N, C-alpha and C positions, 0 to 999 in steps of 0.2 A: 520457297516462301516460308517465313518463320511462323509457326503455329501460335495461337493465343496462349497455350500452355507454356510454350518456350519463352514467349515474351514476358509472361508473369514470372517465370523462374529467373529470368535475367533481371527483371525489375527488383525482385526481392533478393537477388544475389545468392541463390541457392548453391551454386557451385563454389563461390568464394567462401561461403560459411559452412560448407560441408553438410548440407541438410537436404531433406526431400519432403514431398507432400505428406506422406504417412507420418513422419516424425513431427512435422509442424501441426498437423491436425490433432494428433494424440496429445501434443503439448498444450494446445489450446483447450482441449477437453479437460486436461489435468488442472490447468489454471482455473478454469470455471468451477471444477469440483471443489477446489480448496477455498474459493471465495464466494460460492453460491449462498453461503449463510447470510450474506448481506441482503439478499432478496427478502428475508424475513426479519433479520435483526434491525436493519435501518428503519423499516416502517414501525416496528414495535417501539423504537426509541422516539421517533418523530411523532408518533401517535400521542405520546405524553405531552406534546406541545399543543395538542388540540387539532392536529392535522388528520384528515380522513385516512383511515388505514388503506383502503383499496386504492385510493388516488396516489398515496405515497409509494405503494408497492409498484404500481405502473410506472411512476416517475423514476423509481430506483432502477428498474429494468431498462427503461429507455435511455436514461442518462449514462448508465454503465455501457449499454450497447453503443451509443453514439460516441462516447469517449474512447472506447477500446477499438472500434472500427476506424475512427479517425486516426488514432495513434498508429494502428497497423498499416493503413493505406497510405498515409501521408508521411509519417516519420519512419515507417518500416522497422519498428522495433517491437519485441515481444512483451510490451508493457500493457497490462490491462488496467482499466480505470473503473471506479465506482464511487458512490458517496463514502466519504472517509469516516472510519470509526474514530471516536475521540472528538472530531469536529461536530459530528451529529449530536453527541452528548453535550458538548458546549452549547450548541444551538438550542437544544431543548431545556437543559437544566439551568444553565447560567443565564442565557439571554432571555428566553421566554419565561421560565418559571421564577427565577430569582429577580431579574431586572424588570419583569412585567412587560416585556416588549411583545406585541402581537406577532404571530408567526409570519404573517404577510410582510411585516416590516423587516423581520429577521431575514426572510428570503431576499428582500431588497438589499440588505447589507451583504449577503452572499454574492448577489449580482454585481454590486459595486466593487467588491474585492476581486471578482473575476475579470471585470473590465480593467481594473488596476493592474492585474497580472498581465493582461494582454498588452497594455501600454508599456509596462516594464520590459516585456519580452521584445516588442517591436523596436524599442530604443536601445536594446542590447544589454540592459542592466542585469537581467537574470542570467544571461550567458556569462557575463563578467563574474557574477557571484559563483557560479559553478566552477569556472576556470580558476577562481581565486582559492578554492579549497586546496590546501597542500596535498599533493598526490600521495604523500606518505600516509594520509588519513583514509584514503580510499579503501584500502584493505581492512582497516579497523572498522569502518562503517559497515562494510559487508559482513564481517565477523560479528559485530555487535547486533546487526539486524538478524543474523542467524540465531544468536542467543535469544533475541527478542521473540521471534516467531516460534522457537522451540519452547520457550516459557509459556507462550499462549497455548501451544499444543499440550504441554504438561498440565496446565490449568484446566483447559477444556475437557481433558480426558479424566480429570479427577485424581491423577497420580500425585499432583501437588495441590494443596488447599491452603487458604489463608490461615494464619495463626496470629493471635494477639501477642503471644509470648515470644515467638521466634520469626515473625513476619510470614514465613511459609513453613509448611510441614508436610509429611507424607500423608496422602489420603488413604481412604479405605480401599485397599486393593481387592478386597472380596466383593465390593460393590459390582453388580452385574455389568453396568455400563463401563466402569473402569476396567474390569476384566476383559470386556470386548475390545476396548482401546488397546490394551496390552497385547491381545491377540493380533489386532491389526498392525501394531508396531512390529511384532515378530514376523508376521506374514510379509510385510513390505521389505523388512530386512533380508528375509530369506530370498525373496524375488530379486533383490539387488545383488545378493551374493551369487545368485545363479546367472546374473547378467541380463535379466529381463528388462528391455528398454522401457516398457510402459509399466514398470513396477509400481509406481505411485498410483496411477489410475486404476490398475488391476487391484491393488491393495484396497483402495477406497471402495470400489464396487464389491470386492469379495467380503470385506468387513461388513458392508451394508447388508449383503445377502445373509451372512452369518447372524447379524442382528435381527433380521426378519424371522429366521428360523427359531431364534431364541426368544422371540416375543419382546425384543428390546427396542423396536422402532415405533415411536409414537407418531403415527401418521394421521393427520387431520386435514383431509383435502379441502382446499379453498381455491376457487378459480377467480382470476382477475382478467378483466377485459381492457382493451385500449381506451374505451370510452370513459372508464373510471377516472382517468387522469384529469378530466375537466374540472374536478373539484379543487385542484391545486394549480393547474397550468395557467400561467399568466396572472396569477393572483398576487404576485409580489408587489409591495408598496415601496417603490424606489424613492419617492419624494420624502416620505417619513424617515427613511433610512439615511437620508442626506443631512439630517439635523446634526448639529455640532455634538450633541450628547452621545451620539452613536458612533463617533469616530473611533473610539476605543474598541468597539465591537468589530468594525470593519478591519481595523489594524490587526486584531487578534486572528480573524479568519485569514488575512493576508499573510501574516508572519508565520503562523503554524503551518499553513498549506505550503508556503514557499520552502521552508527548510525540511519539512517532512518529505516533500516531493524530491528535493535535491538529494536527501539521504537515500530514498528509495531508488532514484535514478543511479546514484553512485553504486549502491549495493548490487542491484540487478545487473548493471552495466559491467561491474567488476567480475561477477560470476559468469556472465555470458561472453566475456572477452570482447566487449564492444569498444573499449578504449583503444586509441591508436598509440603509436610509440611516443607521442608527445603528451600522453595522458589526457587526451581530449576525446570527446564523443562526437563523431561526425553527425551532421544534421541535427545538432542539439536544439537549434531554434525551432525546428519543426516539432520536436518533442514538447517543448515549452508552450508553443502555440496550441498544440492539441490539448494539453492540460488546461490552459486558460479557457479555451473554447468550451471544453467539457463542463467546467464550473459555471460558465455563463448559461449554457444549455440546461444544466441541472437546475439552476435557480428559476429559469423560465418554466421548466416542467413541474417544479414543486418539490425540490429536495435540497438538502444541505450540500456543502462544498464537495465537489468530485475530485478525487486525488488518484495518483498512481498507486497501485496496490503491491505491497511487498509479497503477496502471494503469487505474483508473477514469477517469482523465483522458482516456484514449483514447476511451472511450465518450462523454464530454462533448465532446471535439473532433469526434466524429461527429454531434453534435446532441442527445445524451441530456440531459434536464433533469429527469426525474421518476423515481419509484421503479420504474416499469415497466422501465427499463433494468437496474436491479439484479435485479429479479425474473427477467427473461429470462436474465441471467447465471447466477443461481442454478439455474434449471431446466436449463440446459446443463451445470452441474456434476453434476446428478443423472443426466443422460443420459451423462455421461462415465464413469459406473460401468460401463455396458455398451458404450459407444463409445470406450473408451480407445485401441484400436488406431488409430481415425481421428484422435483428438486427437494421438497420438504421431507421426502423419505430418507434422505441421506443424513444419518445421525452425527452428532459431534464426535462420537466415539470412532467414526470412520474417517473424518477429516483431521482430527487432532493428531493421530499418528503421522499423517502426511506432513504436517507442519514440523513435527519433531525430526522427521527424516530429512526434510529440506534444510532445517536449521543445522543439522550435522554436516550436510554437504557444503554449506556456506562457510564453515569454519576453516576450510582449506586455505583461505586467503591469508591467514595469520602468518604463514611462512614467508610472506612478502614483506613483513614488518622488520625493520632493523632493530632488534631488541637490545642490541649492545649500545645504542645511541639514546641516552635519556631524553634528548630533545624530541625524538620521534616516538620512543617506546612509551613514555609516560602519557602524552596526549592520546596515543593509540589505545592504551589500557583504559584511560578515563572514558574514551568514546565507547569502547566495547562494553564496559560495565554500566555506564549511565543509560544507555539505550534500553536494556531490559529492566533495570532497576527503577527507572523513572517512568517506564512504559511510554517512552517518547523518543522517536528518532531525532526530532529537532533538539531535544535536550542533550542527547549524546553528542550530536554534532557541535552544539554550542560549547559543551565542556571541553571537548578535544581541540576545537578551533581556538578557543581562548587560551588554553594551556600552551598550545603550540606557539602562538604569537608571543605570549609573555616569556616563555623560555628562550625564544630566539633573541628577545630584547635583553634579557638577563645575561645571556651568553655573549652579548656584544655583537650579535649578528643582525642587528636591526635594519641594516641596509639591504638585507636579503628579502625583507618583507615589503610587499608593495602596498600602496596607499589604501587599496580597497580592503585588503586583509585587516589593516588597522581600523578602518571604518566599521567593518563587520564585527570585529572584536569589541569595539566600543558599544555597538548596538547590542551584542550579546550580554555585555556587562550591565547595561541599562535594563535589559530584559530580566536578568537575574535579580537585580535590585527591585524591579517592579513586581516580579513574582513572589519575592520574599517579604514584601512590605506588610503583608497581613500576618506573617508568622513571627 
């Protein structure tokens, strides 16, 4: 008789993917460590919209847990989900503060966008969109996202700072927190050089311990309970969100979430080797359904759009290949409800080096790009550069996708481009015009 453990290993395809329980659990912990900041950052942003801090913290943890566990158990991929950075800022500063929309109505718009996602997935539109992306751009998206998260790591560590004259500049390397981040980067690099499998996780924990001994960890314990979520749970105003004037807001949530998720899926899938020989991802509808369901659940709980997190690549870099990685991450988000003080002890100086290291690992995909073919190389280059420089996976994908289509047409190979690619290219061009109308 097959044991429960053996059945689980067969379900998650441990043998086929060359993994084991220890690797998957460590990968899940690693992913959680690199994205645990969202437990505190998301509430701090949505708080500016007038939402109760404790309630949003609970909603953040529960929506991340629900999305990640659903993704792991149903889609069986190492993709963790949580309220998306960027979309939470749009929710607060553009929708609530600038447009004057109540946060309850804004949550209603998030709910409608989630339902729209679900419908688009069920009728197969989202799958067609993913399959329409030229496979030559997959590697470029993965490399561009690598540059993106590395840039976030450099910025969070203080190694790079904003500059009015040169856009970015070298930070103060003698700053104690920056010096701690540099120590963490060297520590992780040394562990990787010695072949330590859990190098990123050990590096994050080791850097945190070093920060504690140096007095650099600003730890302000705050406990949050499940009951706190009642202040935002089911408070969304769907009827108000359905007014014609808010269609633009719903479309913004829908569009950005769609292409950010596609970009994340492509990047992590490329790095984890999830694509088959036909450049397709098996069970992709399950991935997209999990994503849409998580956004709906998040709006009901009281938080902005839930998305797939590019920090999932940290777990993939640590060896994660199955849904167990995402499930472990989700369970840790549940624990974060009661262990928030411990999560808060991990400083940015400890997680920033992890992002830099993971970014470097994702650059290996550029060898798959045919650099001697301008129709492929130029769109790939635009994709790689636009993602970090515009701080948007969606923008990078739009630049590369549009350039690829136009070059195919200009080269006389327009018959090789299917109708959906033309439709998406037109949509991207309209988006560029729309985004640029104020400038």
